[in-house]
C-alpha positions in Angstrom: 56.8 -38.9 28.3 53.4 -40.5 28.1 50.7 -40.2 30.6 47.1 -41.5 30.5 45.4 -38.7 32.3 45.9 -34.9 32.0 46.0 -34.5 35.8 48.6 -37.3 36.1 50.6 -35.7 33.4 50.7 -32.2 35.1 51.4 -33.8 38.6 54.2 -36.0 37.0 55.8 -33.2 35.2 55.6 -30.9 38.4 57.3 -33.7 40.5 60.0 -34.2 38.0 60.6 -30.3 38.0 60.8 -30.3 41.8 63.1 -33.4 41.8 65.5 -31.9 39.3 65.5 -28.6 41.3 66.3 -30.6 44.5 69.1 -32.5 42.8 70.6 -29.3 41.5 70.5 -27.7 45.0 72.2 -30.8 46.4 74.9 -30.8 43.9 75.4 -27.1 44.3 75.7 -27.2 48.0 77.4 -30.5 48.8 79.4 -31.4 45.7 81.6 -29.8 43.0 79.9 -31.5 40.1 79.3 -28.3 38.3 78.9 -29.9 34.8 76.2 -32.3 36.2 74.5 -29.2 37.9 74.5 -27.5 34.4 72.9 -30.6 32.8 70.3 -30.7 35.5 69.4 -27.0 35.0 68.9 -27.8 31.2 66.7 -30.7 32.1 64.7 -28.5 34.4 64.2 -25.8 31.8 63.1 -28.4 29.3 60.5 -29.9 31.8 59.2 -26.4 32.6 58.7 -25.6 28.8 57.1 -29.0 28.3 54.7 -28.3 31.2 53.7 -24.9 29.8 53.0 -26.5 26.4 51.1 -29.4 27.9 48.8 -26.9 29.9 48.4 -24.5 27.1 46.9 -27.2 25.0 43.5 -26.2 26.3 44.0 -22.6 25.3 45.0 -23.7 21.8 41.9 -25.8 21.5 39.7 -22.8 22.6 41.4 -20.5 20.1 40.9 -23.1 17.4 37.2 -23.3 18.3 36.7 -19.5 18.3 38.5 -19.2 14.9 36.2 -21.9 13.5 33.2 -19.7 14.5 35.0 -16.5 13.3 35.7 -17.9 9.7 32.5 -20.1 9.7 34.8 -23.3 9.3 32.6 -25.9 10.9 34.7 -28.9 9.7 36.9 -29.0 12.7 36.5 -31.7 15.2 37.5 -32.0 19.0 38.2 -35.7 19.8 41.3 -35.8 22.0 41.6 -39.1 23.8 43.2 -40.1 27.1 43.2 -36.6 28.7 40.6 -37.2 31.5 37.0 -36.4 32.1 37.5 -32.7 32.1 38.8 -32.7 28.6 36.3 -35.1 27.5 33.4 -32.6 28.6 35.3 -29.7 27.0 35.6 -31.6 23.7 31.9 -32.7 24.0 30.7 -29.0 24.6 32.9 -27.8 21.6 31.5 -30.4 19.3 27.9 -29.7 20.4 28.3 -25.9 19.7 29.9 -26.6 16.3 27.0 -28.9 15.4 24.5 -26.3 16.4 26.2 -23.7 14.3 26.2 -26.2 11.3 22.4 -26.6 11.7 21.9 -22.8 12.0 24.0 -22.3 8.9 22.3 -25.0 6.9 18.8 -23.5 7.9 19.9 -20.0 7.0 21.1 -21.3 3.6 17.9 -23.1 3.1 15.7 -20.0 4.1 17.9 -18.0 1.7 17.3 -20.4 -1.2 13.5 -20.4 -0.3 13.3 -16.7 -0.4 15.4 -16.6 -3.6 13.0 -19.0 -5.2 9.9 -16.9 -4.2 11.6 -13.7 -5.4 12.6 -15.1 -8.8 9.1 -16.7 -9.4 6.8 -14.1 -8.1 4.9 -12.2 -10.8 5.7 -8.8 -9.6 8.9 -7.2 -10.7 11.3 -6.3 -7.9 14.5 -4.2 -8.0 16.7 -3.3 -5.0 19.5 -0.8 -5.3 21.8 1.3 -2.8 22.4 4.9 -2.6 25.0 4.8 -5.4 22.4 3.2 -7.7 24.1 -0.2 -7.7 21.5 -2.9 -8.2 21.7 -5.6 -5.6 18.6 -7.6 -6.8 16.5 -7.8 -10.0 14.1 -10.8 -10.3 13.0 -12.7 -13.3 9.6 -10.7 -13.5 11.4 -7.4 -13.8 13.8 -8.6 -16.4 10.8 -9.9 -18.5 9.0 -6.7 -17.8 11.7 -4.4 -19.2 13.1 -7.1 -21.6 16.6 -6.9 -20.3 19.0 -9.7 -19.4 20.4 -7.9 -16.3 20.7 -4.5 -14.7 23.9 -3.3 -12.9 22.9 0.3 -12.1 19.4 1.8 -11.7 20.6 4.8 -13.9 20.4 2.3 -16.8 16.6 2.4 -16.7 16.9 5.9 -18.1 17.6 4.4 -21.4 14.4 2.5 -21.3 12.1 5.5 -20.1 13.2 8.7 -18.6 9.9 9.3 -16.8 10.0 5.8 -15.1 13.6 6.5 -14.0 12.6 9.9 -12.5 9.5 8.4 -10.8 11.7 5.6 -9.2 14.2 8.2 -7.8 11.4 10.4 -6.5 9.7 7.6 -4.7 10.0 7.4 -0.9 9.3 4.7 1.4 5.6 3.8 1.5 4.8 5.8 -1.5 2.9 4.5 -4.6 2.8 5.8 -8.2 1.7 5.0 -11.7 3.8 5.2 -14.8 2.9 4.7 -18.4 5.8 3.4 -20.5 6.3 1.6 -23.8 8.8 -1.3 -24.1 9.5 -2.3 -27.7 6.3 -0.7 -28.8 4.3 -2.5 -26.1 2.4 -0.2 -23.8 2.8 -0.8 -20.1 0.8 0.7 -17.2 2.9 0.1 -14.1 1.9 0.5 -10.5 5.1 1.3 -8.5 5.6 0.9 -4.8 8.7 1.6 -2.8 10.2 0.8 0.7 13.6 1.7 2.1 15.7 -0.4 4.5 19.2 -0.4 5.9 21.6 -3.4 5.7 25.4 -3.6 6.2 25.6 0.1 7.2 24.2 0.9 3.8 20.7 2.3 2.7 18.8 0.4 0.1 15.6 1.0 -1.8 13.3 -1.8 -2.9 10.8 -1.0 -5.8 8.1 -3.2 -7.0 6.6 -3.1 -10.5 3.2 -4.4 -11.5 1.8 -4.2 -15.0 -1.9 -3.4 -14.6 -2.5 -2.4 -18.3 -4.8 -5.3 -18.9 -6.7 -4.8 -15.7 -7.1 -1.0 -16.5 -8.4 -1.8 -19.9 -11.0 -4.1 -18.6 -12.0 -1.6 -15.9 -12.0 1.1 -18.5 -14.3 -1.0 -20.8 -16.6 -1.8 -17.9 -16.8 1.9 -17.0 -17.6 2.8 -20.6 -20.3 0.1 -20.8 -21.8 1.3 -17.6 -21.7 4.9 -18.7 -23.1 4.1 -22.2 -26.0 2.2 -20.6 -26.9 5.1 -18.4 -26.5 7.7 -21.2 -28.6 5.6 -23.5 -31.3 5.2 -20.8 -31.4 8.9 -20.1 -31.4 10.0 -23.8 -33.9 7.4 -24.7 -36.1 8.6 -21.9 -36.2 12.0 -23.5 -36.0 11.1 -27.1 -38.8 8.4 -27.1 -41.7 10.8 -25.9 -40.4 13.5 -28.3 -40.5 11.2 -31.3 -43.9 9.7 -30.2 -45.4 13.2 -29.7 -44.0 14.4 -33.1 -45.6 11.5 -34.8 -49.0 12.3 -32.9 -48.8 15.9 -34.1 -48.1 14.9 -37.7 -51.1 12.5 -37.6 -53.4 15.1 -36.0 -52.4 17.8 -38.5 -52.8 15.4 -41.4 -56.2 14.3 -40.4 -57.7 17.6 -39.0 -56.0 20.4 -40.8 -58.0 22.0 -43.5 -57.8 25.0 -45.8 -60.4 27.8 -46.1 -59.9 30.9 -48.2 -56.2 30.2 -48.3 -55.9 29.9 -44.5 -55.2 26.7 -42.6 -57.9 25.8 -40.0 -58.0 23.2 -37.3 -60.7 22.3 -34.7 -60.3 23.3 -31.1 -59.9 19.9 -29.8 -57.1 19.0 -32.2 -55.5 22.4 -31.5 -55.5 21.6 -27.8 -53.9 18.3 -28.4 -51.2 19.8 -30.5 -50.5 22.5 -28.0 -50.2 19.9 -25.1 -47.9 17.8 -27.2 -45.7 20.8 -28.1 -45.4 21.8 -24.4 -44.4 18.2 -23.5 -41.8 18.3 -26.3 -40.5 21.7 -25.1 -40.2 20.3 -21.5 -38.5 17.1 -22.5 -36.1 19.2 -24.8 -35.1 21.3 -21.9 -34.6 18.3 -19.7 -32.2 16.8 -22.4 -30.4 20.0 -22.5 -30.0 20.0 -18.7 -28.7 16.4 -18.9 -26.1 17.4 -21.6 -25.0 20.4 -19.4 -24.6 18.1 -16.5 -22.3 15.9 -18.5 -20.3 19.0 -19.6 -20.0 19.9 -15.9 -18.8 16.6 -15.0 -16.0 16.6 -17.5 -14.9 20.2 -16.8 -14.1 20.2 -13.1 -11.6 23.0 -12.3 -8.3 22.5 -10.6 -8.5 23.0 -6.9 -7.3 26.4 -5.4 -5.7 25.0 -2.2 -6.2 26.9 1.0 -6.0 26.2 4.7 -9.4 26.5 6.4 -11.3 25.3 9.4 -13.5 22.2 9.0 -15.8 23.2 11.9 -16.6 26.5 10.1 -17.2 24.7 6.8 -19.6 22.3 8.5 -21.4 25.1 10.3 -21.8 26.9 6.9 -23.3 23.7 5.5 -25.8 23.4 8.2 -26.8 27.1 7.7 -27.3 26.4 4.1 -29.8 23.6 4.8 -31.5 25.1 7.8 -34.8 25.8 5.9 -34.9 22.5 4.2 -34.1 20.8 7.5 -37.1 22.6 9.2 -39.4 21.7 6.3 -38.6 18.0 6.3 -38.3 17.8 10.1 -34.6 16.7 10.0 -32.0 17.6 12.7 -28.5 18.4 11.6 -25.8 17.9 14.2 -22.1 18.8 14.0 -19.2 17.0 15.7 -15.5 17.9 15.3 -12.6 16.6 17.2 -10.5 18.6 17.7 -12.4 21.9 17.1 -9.2 23.5 15.7 -9.0 20.9 13.0 -7.9 22.4 9.6 -7.4 21.0 6.1 -5.6 22.1 2.9 -8.1 21.9 0.1 -10.4 24.1 -2.1 -13.1 25.3 0.2 -15.6 26.0 -2.7 -15.2 22.5 -4.2 -15.3 20.7 -0.8 -18.5 22.8 0.0 -20.0 21.5 -3.3 -19.2 18.0 -2.3 -20.8 18.4 1.1 -23.9 20.0 -0.3 -24.3 17.1 -2.7 -23.9 14.5 0.1 -26.2 16.5 2.4 -29.0 16.6 -0.3 -28.6 12.9 -0.8 -29.0 12.3 2.9 -32.2 14.4 2.9 -33.6 12.2 0.1 -32.5 9.1 2.0 -34.4 10.3 5.1 -37.8 10.5 3.5 -40.4 8.8 5.7 -37.9 8.2 8.4 -38.8 9.0 12.0 -36.4 11.0 14.1 -34.5 11.8 11.0 -31.0 13.1 11.7 -28.0 14.1 9.6 -24.5 14.2 11.4 -21.6 16.1 9.9 -18.3 14.9 11.5 -14.8 16.3 11.3 -11.8 14.4 12.7 -8.6 12.4 12.1 -8.3 8.9 10.8 -6.0 6.1 12.2 -3.0 7.7 10.3 -3.7 11.2 11.7 -5.0 12.5 8.4 -8.1 14.8 8.2 -11.6 13.3 7.3 -15.1 14.6 7.0 -18.1 12.3 7.4 -21.8 12.9 6.4 -23.9 10.4 8.2 -27.6 9.8 8.2 -30.0 7.3 10.0 -32.1 6.3 7.0 -32.8 2.9 5.6 -29.4 2.5 4.0 -28.5 1.7 0.3 -29.8 -1.3 -1.3 -27.4 -4.1 -2.2 -28.2 -3.8 -5.9 -27.3 -0.1 -6.0 -24.3 -0.2 -3.6 -21.7 -0.7 -6.3 -23.4 1.6 -8.9 -24.0 4.8 -7.0 -20.7 6.5 -8.2 -21.5 5.6 -11.8 -22.1 9.0 -13.6 -25.8 9.7 -14.2 -26.9 6.5 -12.3 -29.7 7.4 -9.9 -32.0 5.3 -7.7 -34.9 7.7 -8.3 -36.2 9.7 -11.2 -34.7 13.1 -11.8 -36.7 16.0 -10.4 -36.3 19.7 -9.8 -34.8 18.8 -6.3 -32.1 16.7 -7.6 -31.6 12.9 -8.3 -29.9 13.4 -11.7 -27.2 10.9 -10.8 -24.4 13.4 -11.3 -23.8 14.5 -7.6 -21.9 11.5 -6.2 -19.8 11.1 -9.4 -19.0 14.8 -9.5 -18.1 14.6 -5.8 -15.8 11.7 -6.1 -14.0 13.5 -9.1 -13.5 16.6 -7.0 -11.9 14.4 -4.2 -9.6 12.8 -6.7 -8.6 16.3 -7.8 -7.4 16.7 -4.1 -5.6 13.4 -4.2 -8.1 12.2 -1.8 -10.9 9.6 -1.6 -14.6 9.6 -1.2 -16.0 6.2 0.1 -19.3 5.0 1.4 -20.5 2.5 4.0 -24.1 1.5 4.5 -26.2 -1.1 6.5 -29.8 -1.9 6.2 -31.9 0.1 8.5 -28.7 1.6 10.1 -28.1 4.4 7.7 -25.3 5.5 5.4 -22.0 7.2 5.9 -20.0 9.0 3.2 -16.3 9.6 4.1 -14.0 12.3 2.6 -10.3 11.4 3.1 -7.6 14.0 2.4 
């Protein structure tokens, strides 16, 4: 039975069902045509079933739509004709939703391919693996770095280098580490960084690998060149006057030394010159010895003896040590700790030496400064880790010296009995590295300098 409209179809089928029921009632009550009645009942049942199927067409369409979304099958179309405005609107809504899903799926696929292209072409090696060690991702850079075609399980890296494998397993999210390995007799100095994430109810670790061997060699060469220049400068400063004075003594003795009755004689003036030259040689020789001892101290820093101690008490001790010097130079020393109960785990003796070095530097920076002030600050940084600052209100560090102040034996002023040998800042930074911490500096012209110890 064909109808042009869904409503007409439903109404027509309902009327036919009612008509057949009425006919059946009439035959049952007023006639004895039992066979005809049975046929009418069969027709009625057929019409009811037809009506149910006709109405359930909407539910079937909705079920087909939801299954298309469930199984990501966006090839279905909803274009039934001749079922009225309501079905036309329903088909239109279904088609729009399907098209939106197609766009989202296409965009998702494009984003995935974009990210895959970036991951595969980036110069840093990337490996991602789950808790069982199954590798989910290894990019081209990592394959080239370890000279492997593929990697199925992270345990296979143990065949390349055991220490590298152990470092990867130990790394936690946000941690960094360095590893020195050799792949086919080629040395690699790797900087490792790890992050952890959760996906599909499983935990994953993503580790990045960057070969910094070349950069480290360049920095090492630059450091050696800077150190060599400073060493040559300091040694020549001592050797040159010694060599010159030795030549002077030799000339004086050759010209003015005479023999009389088997004894050597020299005039008083020449003797005085020789004596002065020998005293100068003695002084410069001892200066050179002190310089060599300083170098030895720099290369023989003891391992820290870690203890928990109060930062406030340490800063008060530093202030007491410099009380006399502060009074002599008219410098005020202030202490600021927040909170007062702040403690740090470190070697108190080594950290005290660092603070003494920085405080003496501050005194030298405050020469000829009015209202000179040194502030010792203890507190927490933005990550909640302890920091100590030594701040002065001097003229600041000149631009040409800013990047060189941590070079061993580099000094902005001549060495004196009060300091300035150029070893203090280098030694202090080495001590902080022994503590797995850092020593940094910030300085502005006419606003002073601040050294920061981060633990």
